N, C-alpha and C positions, 0 to 999 in steps of 0.2 A: 552312238548318235545321242546327243543330249536331248532331253525332253523338257518341255515347259510345264511346270507344276505349281500348284498353289494349294496350300493346306487350309482347312477350315479351323484348325486349332487356334488361330489367332482370335477367333470370336470368343472362345472360352477364356482365353487369357485376358481379353478386354473386360470381361465382367469382373475380374478380380483386381485389375489395375486401372484406376481412372485415367492415368496418363495414356493408356492404350486406347481408351474409349474415344479420345480426341482424334485418333488416327483413322476412325471410321469415315471421316469426311475426306480423307486423303485418298488419292487413287491407289488401287491395288498395285503391288509390285510383283511382277512375274520373275521368278528366279529360274535361271537356266542352269540346270544341273542334272546329272544322271539320276534315274529312278533309284530310290533307296531300296535295298533288298529287305524283304519282310523279316528275315532272320539272319543273324550273324553268328559266326563261329568265334567266340571270344577267346583271345589268347590266354586270359586268366584261367579258363576252364582247362585248357591244354596244360598249363603250368601246374595246376593243382593235380591233374591226372599223373603227370610225371613225378611230382613230389610224393604222391601217394605210392607210386610204384617203387620209388627209392626207399621210402619208409618200409614197405613190404619186404623188399630184398634185405634191408638191414635187419629186420626182425627175424627173418628166416636164418640168415647167417649167424646172428648172435645166438639164436636158439640152438642151432647145430653145434656151435662152439661150447655153449654153457648148458649142455643137456642135463648133467647131474644136478646143477643148481636149480634148473627148472623142475626136475622131478621132485627135489626136496621141497621147493616152494609149493608145488601142487599138493604134495602130501600135507603140508601145513594148512593150506586152504581147505582141503577136504576134512582135516581134523577139526579145524575151527568151525566149519559148517556143521559138523556133527554135534557140537555143543549147543547149537541153536535149538530152542524148543520146537518140538515137532509141529505144533499147530501153527507157529509162525512160519515155519518152512513151507507148510502146505498153503498158507495164505499167499506167501510170496510166489510160490509156483503157480497158483491159480491166477493171481493178478498179473504176473509176468506173461503167462501164456495167453491170457485173454486180451490184455492191453497192448501187447506187441502187434496185434492186428487191429485192435479197436482204435488206437490213437491215429495211425495212418488213415483209417477209414473216416474218422471224424474230421481230420484235416482235409481230406478230399471233398467231403460234403460242404465244409466251410468255403472251400475255393470255388466249388460249383455254384453255390449261392452268390458268390461275388463275380460270377461270369469269368472265372479263370480256369475253365475246364481243360484248356490246352496244357496247362502246367501239370495237372493231374495225369493227363494222358502220357506226358513225357516221363513222369514218375513210374507209371505202370510199365512202360516200355523198358525202362531201366531195371525194374524188378524182374521182369521176364528174362531179360538178357543175363542178369546176375544169377538167377536160378539155374538157367541152362549152363552157364559158364562154370559155376561152382560144382554142379553135378559132374560135368565132364572132367574138370580138374581133379575132383575127388576120385573118380573112377580111374583116372590115369595114375594117381598117386598110389592107389591100392593095388594096381595091376603088377604082375611080375616084372614088367619092363620099366616100371616107374622107379623113382628114387626111394630106396628102401629105408634109408635113415630118416628122410623127411616124413615118410608114411608112419613110421613108428613114433616119431615125435608128435605128429598131429593127432594120432589116434591113441597114443599111450599103450600100444600093444593090444588094445581091445577092439571089439567090433563096433567102431564108431564112424560117423561121417568125418572125413578130414576137414571139410568145411561145412558148417551148418547152413543148409540151403535156405531155410526160412529166415534166419537172421541176416544172411547175405542179401536176400531180396528186400527185406525191410530197410536195411541201411542204404542200399542202392536207391530205393524209392525216396527215402528222406533226403538223400543228397541231391537227387535230380529235381525234386520239387523246391529245392533251396529253403528247406525248413530252418536252416541255420540263421536266416535273416529275420526270423520271427522269434524273439527271445523267449516268450512264454511257451510256444510250441516246442522250441528247441530243448528247453529244460525238461518239459514233460516227456519228450521223445527219448532222451538219453536216460531219464529215470526209469522208464519202462524197459529200455534195453538192459540196464544194469540189473533190474529185477529178473528179467528173463535169463541173463547169464548166471545169476545166483541160483535160479532153479535148475539150470543145466549142470552147474557144478555140484549141487546137492544130490542130483540123481546120477552123478558120474557119467554124464552124457557128453562132456566136452572137456578138452584139456586147455591149459593156459595158452600154449602156442597156437592151438586151433582157434581160440577166441580172438587173439590178436590178429591172426591172419584173416579170419572171417570178417572182422570189422574193416580192416584196411582193404581187403578185396572188394567188399561191398561199396566202399567209398570210391575206389578206383573205377568200378563199373558205372557208378552214378556220374562221375565226372566225364568218363568216356562217352556216355550217352548224351550228356549235355553238349559236349563239343561236337559230337557226330550229327545230332539233329539241329544244333544251333539254338540260339536264344532269340526272343523277340527283339527287334531293332528299336532301341530306345534313344538313338541319337536324334537330337532336334534337327529338323530339316532347314532348308534355306529360309523359308518364311519365318520360322522362329528366330533366326538370326536377324532378319529385317525388323521384326517386332522388337527385339532387344535393342537394336540401334535406334529405333524411334523413341524408346524409353530414355535413351541418352541424348535426346534432342536433335538427332540427325534426321534428315529428310531424304531417305533413299528413294530413287526412282527406277533403279535397275540394279540387278545383281546377277553375277555369273560365277559359277564354280570354276576355279582354275586348278592348275596342277598342285598336288599336295606337296608339303615341304619334306625335307629329308627324314623327319621323324614320323611321317604319316599323318600329320595334322591337316585338317581341311583348310583350304584358303578360298576366299571369295573376293572378287573385284566388284566393288559397289559404287555405282554412280549416284551423286547427290543432286538435289534440286537446284542448288546454286552453281552447278557446273563442275564442282570439285569431285574428287574420287577418294575412295578408301580402299586399303588393303586389309582385309579382315582375316585373322587366323582364329580357327575354332579348335579348342582343346576338348576332345571327347574323353569322358571318364574311362570307357572301355579300352582306349588306346594307351592308357598310362602304363600298362604292363607289356606293351609290344616291345620286342627286343630285350626283354628282361634277362634271358639266359646270357646273352652277350654282355650286358651291363654287369651282371653278377660275376661273370668270369673275369672281366676287367677289374672289378672291385677286389676280388680275391688275388688276382695276379699282380696288380700294380701296387706301388707303395701308397701309403695313406695321403701323401701330399698331392698326388695326381688323380686320385680316384674321385668319382662322383657318386652321389647317392643312387643306388640301384632302383629303389622304389620311392616315388614321390607322389603325394596326393595331388588331386586336381587343383585345390586351392594353393598349395605350395608351388606347383608349376606355374600357375598364373602369377603369383606374387614374385617369383624368381625372374620371369621374363620381363615383367613390368619394371621391377627395380633396376635390372640391368639396362633397360631402354632409357629410363630416366637418368641413370648415372652416366651413360654415354652421351646423352644430350648435354648434361651439365659439364662434361669434360670438353665440349666444343667439337666433338667428332661429328662427321657428316653421316648421320643415320636417319632413317625414317622416323618422324616424330610420332610418338605414341599419344593418341588423342583421348582414348577412353578404354576402360575394361569393364566387363560385366559377366555375371553368371547367366547361363541360359537354362533355367530350371535347375534340376539337380544333377543332370547328366553331362553338362558341357559348360564351357566358358569361352569368352571371345576377347580378343585384343584388336582394337581398331587403330591402324596406322595411317598416317598421311601417305597418299600415293605419290611416288616419284617415278617419272619416266626414265628408265635406265635399263641397260642390258647387262646380264651377268658376264663376268670375265671369261667364263667357259665358252660363251658364244662368240667372243671376239677372235679373229684370226691372229696368229702369232705376229704378223706384220703390223697389226694395229696396236700392239703393246709396245709403245715407244719408251725411251728412257725417261721422258718427262712423266708419263703415266706411272712408271715404276716408282718414281720419287713421290708422286702424290699418294700412292698406296701406302708407302712407308710413313709419310707424314701423318696419315690418319691413325696408323698403328702407334706412332709415337705419342699422339694426343691421348690415346687410351692408356698407354703405359705410364705416362706422367701422373695419372690419377689412380694407378694401381688397378687397372681394369684389364682382365684377361678375356679375350674374345673366345678362344678355344676352338674356333672353326673357321680359320682363315683359308677358305678354299674358293674355287672359281664360281660357286653359286652364291656365296655370301659377300663377294666383292663385286660391286656393280659400277658401271660407268654411265653417266648421263650424256645428253647430246653435246654438252659443253666440255666434255672430257673430265668432269669432276668425279671423284671417287666417292661411293656411298657404301658403307658397311651395313649389312643386314644380318638377320638371324642371331639376335642377341640372347636367345634362350639358353644357349650352352655356356654363356660367359660366367665370370666370377668377379665380384667386387672385393676390394681389399685383398687382392691376389698376392700370393707370395712370390719371391724371386723365381722359384722353379717354374711356376705357371707362365710367368712373363717370358722367361727364356724359351719355354716350349713354343709360345706363340711366334717368337722370332724364328726358331728352327722350322716350324711348320710353314711359315710364309716364305722363308728362304728356299725350302724344298719345292713348294708348289710353283713359285716363280722360276726356279731352276728348271723344272720340267717344261715350262713354257718358253723361256728365253735363254736357257743355258746358265751354268753355274757362274761364269764370269760376270755377266750382266746383273744377275741376281745379287751377288755379293757386292758388286760395285755400287749399286743403288742403295743397298742397305747401309753400307759404310758411310755414304754421304749424309744420310739422315740419322741413323741410329748410333754411329760411331764405332770405332774399332773394338773398344772394350765390350760393347754389347754383343758384337759378333763373336768375339773370343769366348764369351760366357756361353754362347749357344753351341759351341763345338761339341761338348759332351752330349747334348740333346739331339744331335743329328743321328738318330737311330730310329729304326722303323717303329718301335713300340710307342714312341712319343708322338707319332703322326696320326692323322685321321685315317679312317679305313679306306676312303677313296684314294688318298695320297699313297698309302701303302700299296694298293693295287697298281697304281700307275708306276710305282718304282720297280715293279716286276719287269717292265720293259726297258728300264734304264738303271741297271743295278749299280753302276759306277757313279751315279750322281752324288750320293752322300759323300763318297771319298773325294770327288772333285770339289765339292763345296768346302770340305775341311781343308783341302790343299790351298784353295783360293784364300781362305781366311788366314791360314798360317803364313802365307806369303805377305799378307798385310801386317800381321802382328806375330812374328816368329817366336817371340819370347813369352807368349801368353801362358801363364801358369794357372791352368784350370784343372781341377780334380775331376776324376771320372764320376759320373752320376749313374747310379743303379736304380732304374725305375721299377724293375720287376721284383716282387717279393720272392719269387722262385722262378726258375727256368723250366721249360718242358722236360729238360733232361732230368730234373729233380724227381718229377713224377715217374719217369721211366726207372730211375734208380730205386725208388720206393717199391714199385711193383716188382722189379727184378729181385730185390732183396727178399721180399715176401716169398717169391717163387723159390729162391735159393734156400730159404729156411724150410720150405715145404719139401724140398728134395733132400736136404741134409738130415733133418730131424728123423725121418723114418729109418735112415741108415744107422743113426745112433741107437735107435730102439732095438736094433738087432744085436747089439754088442753089450756084453757084461763088462762095462768099463771098470768096475771095482776090482774084478778078478784080474783083468789085464794089468791094471796099474800096480796091484800088489805083487805081481810076478815079474815086473819089468826090471831090467838091468839099468840102474840109474847112473852107472859110470858112462855108458853111452849117452845118456841124457845130458850129463855135464859137458861131454864133447860136443853135442848138438848145440848147447847153449853158447859155447865158445865160438862155434862156426857162425851162429846167428850174429854174434857181436862183430866178428870179422867182416860180415857183409856190410855193416854200416861204415867200417873203416874203408872198405873197398869203394863204396859209393862216394865217400868224401874224396878219395884219390881221383876218381873219375872226374868230378867237377873241377878239382884243382888242375887236372891235366889239360882240360879243354878251355881254360880261361887264361888269357894272356897276362892278366894282373896277378900279383902274388896274394894268395888268400891264407888266412890263418888256419892251421889244421884243426885245432880244437873247435873253433867256431864253426867251421865247415862240417865237422862231425856232428855238432849239435843240430845243425840244419837238417842233416839226414835223419836224426832222431825225431825232429819236429815234423818231418814229412810223414813219418809213421803215424803221427797223431792226425794229420790231415787226411790220411787214407780212410779214416772212419766216415768221412762225409763226401769223399770224391772217389771216382773210379781209379783203379790202380795206375793206369797210364796217364792220369791227369794231375793227381795231387803232387807227385814229386816234381814234375815239370814246372808247375805253377810256383811252388815254393822255392825251388832253386833259382828260377828266373827272378823272382822277387828279391831273393838274397843277393844275387849278383848286382841288381840295380841299386840296392841299398849300400853295396860295397863300392859304389862309384863307377861300375861298368856301364857304359851307355846302353840304353834299351835294345838297340839293334844288335849290338855285339853280344849282349846277354842272351837274347833269343837265339842268335847264331851259335853260341857256345853250347847252350843246352841242346839245341837241335843237333849239333855235331856229335855230342855224347850219345844222344838217342840213336842217331844213324849208325855210329860205330857199334853200339850195343846190339842193334838189329842185325848187323853183319856178323858179329861174333855169335849171336844166338843161332842164326841159321847155319853158320859153319859148324858150330859145336853139335847141333842137332844132327846134321848130316854125318859128322865124324862118329859120334857115339852110336847112332843108328846103324852105321856100317859095322862098327866093332861088335855091337850087340848081336846083329844079325849073323855074324860069322862065328861067334863064340857060344851063344846060348840059343841056338835055333830050336833046340828041343823044347825049351820052356817058354821062350819069348822071342818072337820073330817080327820085330818092328820093321825089318827090311821090306816086307810086303806092304805094311802100312805106309812106309816111306814112298814106295812106288805109287800107291794110291794117292798120297798127298801131292806128289809131283805131278801126276796126271791131272788132279783137281786144279792145281795151280795153273797148269798149262791151259786147261779149259777156261779158267777164270780170265787169264790174260787175253785169250782169243776173244772172249765176250767183251771185255773192256775195250780192246782195240777195235772191235767191230761195231760198237755202238758210239756214234759221234758225240753225244753229250758226255758219256763217261770218258771217252778219249780226251775231250777238251778239258774235263775236270782234272784228269790225271796229269795231262800236259802242263796245265797251269800250276798245279801243286808241285810237280817235279821241277819246273823252271824256278819257282820260288825257293825250293830247297837248295838247288845247285847254286843259285845266285847268292844266298846268304851263308850256307853251311860249308861249301867246298873251300872258299878262301880261308875259313877258320881252320879247316883240316890241314891246309897247306902250312899255316903258321905253326901248328902243332908238330908237323913233320920236320920242321927246321930246328926244333929244340929237342935234343935227346932226353932231357929231364922231363919235359912236358909229355913227350911221347911215351916214356916209361910210366909216368903217372896215369895217363889217360888209357893207353892200351892195356897196361898191366892191371890197373884197377878194374877195367871191364872184365878181363879174364878172371881175376880174383873174385869178383862179385858172383859170377856164375858158379865157380868152384866152391865158394863158401856155402851157397844155397844148396847145391847138390850134396855137399858133405853133411850139412845139417839134416837133410832128409834121409840120407843113408844112415846116419847115426841114430835117427829116430826109428828107422825100420829095425836096426839091430838091437835097439833098446828093448823091443818087444819080442825078441826071438826070431825075427825075420832074417833070411839069408838070401841076398840078391847081389848080382854082379853090379859093381859101381857104374859101369856104362849103362846098364839097364835102368838104374835109378836116375841117371842123368837124362836119359831119353824121356822118362816119365815126367821129370821135373820140367824140362824144356817145353814139352808139348803142353802140359798143364799151365805153365806160366804164360804161354801164348794165348791160351783160352782166357785166362784170368785178365790179361791186359785188354782183351777185346770186350770183356763183360762190363756192363754199365753199373754193376753194384759196387759199393764202397770196398776198395781193396780186392776186387774180384770175389767178394764173399759169396760162397755157395758154388760158384763156377769152378774156382780153384780146388775146393775140397772135393767136389764131385769128380773132376777130371783126375786128380791125384789118386783118389780111391779106386776109380775105374782102371787107371793105368797100372797100379800096383796089383790089383786082382788079376788083370790080364797077364801080368808078369809071373803069377803063380802064388802070390801071398793069399793067406786065408782072410776072410772078410774082417774078422775081429782084429787081426794084427794090422791089416792095411788101414782100417779106420782109426785105430789107436795111434798108429804112427803118424798119420796125416793130422790128427787132432793135436798131437804134441808138436809137430812141425809148425802148424799154424799158431799155436799158443806162443811158441818161441819167436816166430818171425812177424806175427801180426798183432796179437793181443798183448803180450807181455811188454813190448816197447811203447804201448800207448801212454802209460803213466809217465815214464821219463820223457816221452815225446811231448806230452802236454807241458811238463816243466820246462823243457828246452824251448818250446814254442813261446811260452809266457816270458821266459828270460830274454829271448831274442827280440821279442816285441818291446819289452821294457827298455832294452838298450838300442832301439831303433835299427836293428839288424834285419827286421822283416817288415 
């Protein structure tokens, strides 16, 4: 329920500004708005708290990694402190110990005299919370159940507090009272803290990691307290907005708070004495960081051409919106006319727009969106694009329609002047998608073609991807997942020969983050295994005749991979160039999972060789399908052979039974869950539609069948032979069938792993399999390392050379 309120603050403002004094003779304006809360939880405090926690975690991790370096640095600090004259050390100790409490007390007295005792109370609350929290954390670290490595790091192995409770409380207090906003007090406070730390170091009462953790922990507690209890609300109320409008020579007689805009900015509908109306947008300083994590993520994630500044000052935000509004008016677009701008004290600013009676497109029924209205929307967008203006938020709330059916574009704050081609194309893609959600892909594309032209639509095809659209539009697409495909198809029908290159908007994909994390975990798993092996002894006693045989088998695997690609492609391919492509794929494995890199580079090679894209994908898909069939068949065959011949040392037949049972359970689950069943059905239908015709073509050519099927079999045999030779090079003795089972099982795990080339997952699976087969850990680890050296690391350099050569000759 809105309440009518009037603030007496305007009387104080009138004494400072003569222009406001004239308004005393004017009738008071009652602003209808909800009561302002006395305190606000500012997003900036929450962000500072999170940033401090991240810094705290980084310091702890780096300290644990670089323990020896920190121990050496601490010894240097202690040695240096020992050279200081004793009387200076005593003076620093006395001043630091006394001033670390005296300065906060002096600041509290100063604030109380200025009637700001509430801030002091907040600081005391933060200090108490920090003291209790640091004590509890310290007790947990020193307890037997706590992290022992962290405890030794923070205490240096001595009987010390892991976190200095006094220093933690002081820093939390200084943070909560916002002493950083007072330059003189801030400099004094940190000088005192530095002296106190020096006295602690001199007395060997603290370690370097403990000092860093204590400071960051205290800051975190201060920011957490600020956010928890909130800060005084400094936003100017509606009456201050009215006063600012009077300064601008407007004569408001009524004002009412309306719904905030999409960025959380306040909006007011203001009635004027002459019968006119204003739409006033208020930019509050404390709202400038609202949504900052999302904007930071987008800034990191997207390319530099599409990203916006994550943090912008109040003045910059005001100037940006005003400039865009004036530019849109100059372009002749139908937008609300910006009449005036002004700051409201130091905490807010306003933009006053001419009020236009219109309804957002979101509020119109689909039947009201006629073809003529679609054309009018596109005409407004064309006016903006002719002047290189990008709106960047063409959605249903920023496109409005008045009583005469004329289109009005609002919300210019997100726009860009002098926009590049990419942003203009994104605007077209965004509007195509939004209108497609409302009226369908065919009508959306038809109206756009009539106004924007076919070339503009063709240029928007690569931008019809979710990442290029607004958040609301992306959410709506979840209910119509085929719309983007339908829009592309409609545009291709209009301009089938459009030559438009793919546009990559992301700097990286989420898969990249998963790959990095998985690689780190893989290193964490593999490195401890290496530490258990005397590699030097094993290498010096190895039989390198078997090593040469393993190297030859590794080379044969590239020949086999080339034969596989040649066998499943109808066109004639050069053997040597195809072989170079397989070496190039070994270079790509460094940055892509094992099952992704080879597929991508082979598909690209076939397209560059003149094979149509659909046929190229079908050919590579057919080779992958046959490879999967051979893989499963060989695994079953060798598992059976191994289980019957070496049951005393290695019995994978039991494991085979477990795998079969697990697969059966998985199939039952997939078929029993409707979403999973639909997903599998869709993928399977796509596979049989494209791949099976290609397999039929292969079966009709004996030569292609020999190359394709023979190459697939030879590829597996070459890898197994390489691993078997590596095992024998280090004195291992295993049945060839058992080695084959280990390789086939590990290769399946590596193909599913998200790490580059299955790094970590393949090594771990191979070592585990060989140890189960009866090999000693040093022999198994050495054999696997040699195998991965020959098949993964050694081909990287020639792979890079092949990749560069093929790119230079337009083969990739």
